[in-house]
C-alpha positions as CSV (number, residue, x, y, z in Angstrom):
1,M,-21.4,-18.3,-4.9
2,S,-23.3,-15.9,-7.1
3,D,-20.9,-14.0,-9.4
4,G,-23.2,-14.0,-12.4
5,H,-23.1,-10.2,-12.6
6,V,-19.3,-10.1,-12.9
7,S,-18.1,-10.0,-16.5
8,D,-15.4,-12.4,-17.6
9,D,-12.7,-9.8,-17.9
10,V,-13.3,-8.5,-14.4
11,R,-13.6,-12.0,-13.0
12,E,-10.3,-13.0,-14.7
13,F,-8.6,-9.8,-13.4
14,I,-9.7,-10.6,-9.8
15,L,-8.6,-14.2,-10.0
16,K,-5.2,-13.2,-11.4
17,H,-4.4,-10.1,-9.3
18,I,-6.7,-9.7,-6.2
19,D,-6.2,-11.8,-3.1
20,S,-8.3,-9.8,-0.6
21,V,-10.9,-7.1,-0.3
22,G,-8.2,-4.9,1.3
23,Q,-6.0,-5.3,-1.7
24,L,-8.9,-4.4,-4.0
25,E,-9.6,-1.3,-1.9
26,A,-6.0,-0.3,-2.0
27,L,-5.9,-0.6,-5.8
28,L,-9.1,1.5,-6.1
29,L,-7.7,4.1,-3.8
30,L,-4.6,4.5,-5.9
31,R,-6.9,4.7,-9.0
32,V,-8.8,7.7,-7.7
33,N,-5.9,10.0,-8.5
34,P,-3.3,8.1,-10.5
35,E,-0.8,11.0,-10.2
36,Q,-0.9,11.1,-6.4
37,R,1.9,9.5,-4.4
38,W,0.5,7.9,-1.3
39,P,2.6,7.3,1.9
40,V,1.9,3.9,3.3
41,A,0.6,5.5,6.5
42,E,-2.1,7.4,4.6
43,I,-3.2,4.3,2.7
44,A,-3.4,2.3,6.0
45,K,-5.4,5.1,7.6
46,R,-7.9,5.1,4.7
47,L,-8.2,1.4,4.7
48,Y,-8.4,1.1,8.5
49,T,-5.5,-1.4,8.5
50,G,-2.1,-1.4,10.1
51,E,0.9,-0.3,8.1
52,T,2.5,-3.8,8.0
53,E,-0.7,-5.3,6.6
54,T,-1.0,-2.4,4.1
55,R,2.6,-2.9,2.9
56,E,1.8,-6.6,2.2
57,L,-1.3,-5.7,0.3
58,L,0.6,-3.2,-1.8
59,R,3.6,-5.5,-2.3
60,R,1.4,-7.9,-4.3
61,L,0.0,-5.0,-6.4
62,C,3.6,-3.9,-7.1
63,E,4.7,-7.5,-8.0
64,D,1.8,-7.6,-10.5
65,G,2.8,-4.3,-12.0
66,L,-0.4,-2.6,-10.9
67,A,1.3,-0.2,-8.4
68,E,4.8,1.3,-8.0
69,C,6.7,2.1,-4.9
70,A,9.6,4.2,-3.7
71,D,10.5,5.2,-0.2
72,D,7.4,3.7,1.3
73,T,5.2,5.7,-1.0
74,Y,2.9,4.1,-3.5
75,W,1.1,5.1,-6.7
76,L,-0.8,3.5,-9.6
77,A,1.6,2.0,-12.1
78,T,2.0,3.6,-15.6
79,P,-1.3,2.9,-17.3
80,E,-2.0,0.4,-19.9
81,A,-5.3,1.2,-21.7
82,E,-6.8,-2.2,-21.6
83,R,-5.8,-2.9,-18.0
84,N,-7.0,0.5,-16.8
85,A,-10.4,-0.1,-18.6
86,T,-10.7,-3.3,-16.7
87,I,-9.8,-1.6,-13.4
88,D,-12.4,1.1,-14.1
89,K,-15.0,-1.5,-14.9
90,L,-14.1,-3.3,-11.7
91,A,-14.5,-0.1,-9.7
92,E,-18.0,0.4,-11.2
93,V,-19.1,-3.2,-10.7
94,Y,-17.7,-3.2,-7.1
95,S,-19.8,-0.1,-6.3
96,R,-23.0,-1.8,-7.5
97,Q,-22.3,-5.5,-6.9
98,L,-20.3,-5.5,-3.6
99,I,-21.5,-9.0,-2.6
100,P,-20.7,-10.8,-5.8
101,I,-17.2,-9.3,-6.0
102,T,-16.4,-10.0,-2.3
103,N,-17.8,-13.6,-2.7
104,L,-15.5,-14.1,-5.7
105,I,-12.5,-12.8,-3.8
106,H,-13.3,-14.9,-0.7
107,S,-13.9,-18.1,-2.8
108,K,-10.5,-17.6,-4.5
109,T,-8.8,-17.5,-1.1
110,R,-10.7,-20.5,0.1
111,R,-9.8,-22.5,-3.0
112,I,-6.1,-21.6,-2.6
113,R,-6.1,-22.6,1.0
114,E,-7.8,-25.9,0.2
115,F,-5.2,-26.6,-2.5
116,A,-2.3,-25.8,-0.2
117,N,-3.8,-28.0,2.6
118,A,-3.8,-30.9,0.2
119,F,0.0,-30.9,0.3
120,R,0.4,-30.5,4.0
121,L,2.3,-33.3,5.8
122,R,0.1,-34.7,8.6
123,K,1.6,-36.0,11.8
124,D,-1.1,-38.7,12.0
125,R,0.1,-40.4,8.8
């Protein structure tokens, strides 16, 4: 994996908060206009995902305090200067370094799956 172009703060943010490219894209969509309230159907349409999948992506963003929700409508959480600077940097890096960012996200998912599989009970044992 080549993520050498990803700064430590952006890498740490991804590893802590982003589980999928869809989740990253949802966050960046909310970031475009932080005052806008987005119905889940509109976010799903923009991301080319189903509403159920989109709700799940957004649920994690809400749990991490990155987004807020009411009545199936989502928006960017009240800004914290340092966190928003990192999100802005992430957006810029993602626009220029798509492959390193997606590789970082996918490697995280793979590592989590491998860790979880280590604790699975196997029938052949």
